[in-house]
N, C-alpha and C positions, 0 to 999 in steps of 0.2 A: 247800147251798152250803158250800164248804170254808172254814176259818178264813183260809187264805192268800188266797183270792179276796176275802173280806170285807175283810181288811186292805188289799188292793190297791185296792178300791173306796173305802175311807175315804181312802187316800192320794190317789187321783184327786180326790176332793172337796176335800181340804185343799190340794192343789196348785192347784186351780182358785181357791179363796179366796185363796191366796197370790199368784197371778198377778194377780187382780183388785185385791188390796190394793196391790201395787206400782204398778199403773196409778193407783189412787186417790191414793196418795202423790205420784206425779209430777204429777197435776192440782193438787195442793195446793202444788206447788213444792218438794217434799221428794224429792230425788234425788241421785245421785252417791255418792261414796265414803263419806261420813258416814252416809247413810241405810242403805247396805248394812252398814256396820260395826255400827250399832245393831241392825239386824234380825238379823244373825248373832250378836251378843252376847246378845240376848234369846233367840234360838233355842238357843244353847249353854247358857244358864242354865236354860231350861225342860227341855231334854234331861237335864241333870245332875240337876235336881230329880226328874224321873221315875225316873231310875236309882237315886237314893238312896231314894226312896219305895218302890221295888220291892226294896230291899235287894240290888241287883245289885253284885257285887264288881267292883272296877276291875281289868281284865285287864292289868296292867303287863307281864307276861312276853310277851304277844302284841304289845303296842304298842311296846315298847322297841326291837325290831329293825326296826320298820317306820316309823320317824320320817320318812324321806324320802318314803314313799308317803303318809303322813298329811299331810305338808306340801304335796305335790302336789294332793291332794284339796282341802285348804283353800284353796290359792292359786287353783286353777282354778275352784272354786265362788265364791270372793269376786270374782275378776275377771269371771267370767261373769255374776254378779249385777249388778255395776257396769255392764257393757255392756247387760244386759237393762233395767235401770231407766232408763238413758240413752236406749235405743231407744224405750222407752215414752213418753218425754217429747217425742218429735218430733211436731210437728203434722202431721195428715193421715195418720199411720201408725196403723192400727188395732191395738189391743192384741191382738185375736184373731190377726192376722197375726204380730205379734212373738212371741206365745206359741207359735203353731204352729211357727214356724221354730226357736225355741229349744227347743221341746218335741220336736223331731226328734233330740235328742241320742242316743237309743238307736241311731240309724244310725251316728253317730260311734263310739259304744262298741262296736258290733258289728264295725265295720271295724277298729278298733284291736285288738280281741280276735282277729280273724281273722289280721291281719298280724303282730302281736307275740306273741300267746299260742298261735297255731296252732289256735285253735278253728275248727271247721267250721260252715258255714252249711248247714242242710238246705234242701230245696226250699221248705218253708213259710216259713222265715226269710228266704230270698232274695226270695220274692214279697212278704213283708211289708216288707222293706227297700225294694224297688222302689216299693211303694205309698206309703211315707213320702216318697220323693223326688218321686213324681208328685203327691201331695197338697200338699206344700209348694210345688211348682212351680205348681200350679193356684191357690193362694192369691195368687200374685204378680200375677195378672191381675184387672183390675176389670171 
């Protein structure tokens, strides 16, 4: 197993715990903008502590010209997480369905990359994209 695949599997596990934890917070009445703000603040703090512990240099020269893109990533992530945690709090809406729908974000990323960056979708990627759409559609039926 390659190191990249192992990291992806750890990412899968941690994102699963993350999604479950958001549902748990919503069941405890902790939801909305302040919950997301605290989660993101803690996440940023932990990430910075890991970078410092690894003696990773801060790449100011790469970041300085990309502030608008960094702001877009932060804004879309924050607002997306606010919508996610609010969707999880709706009674009768399964956290599995909410996470599956929001977890289909690679579809949006692939389409944006295709239309804006001119990236090409291979046959396998197109079939995978169709499978995402079909899978999320099937989740909507009870």
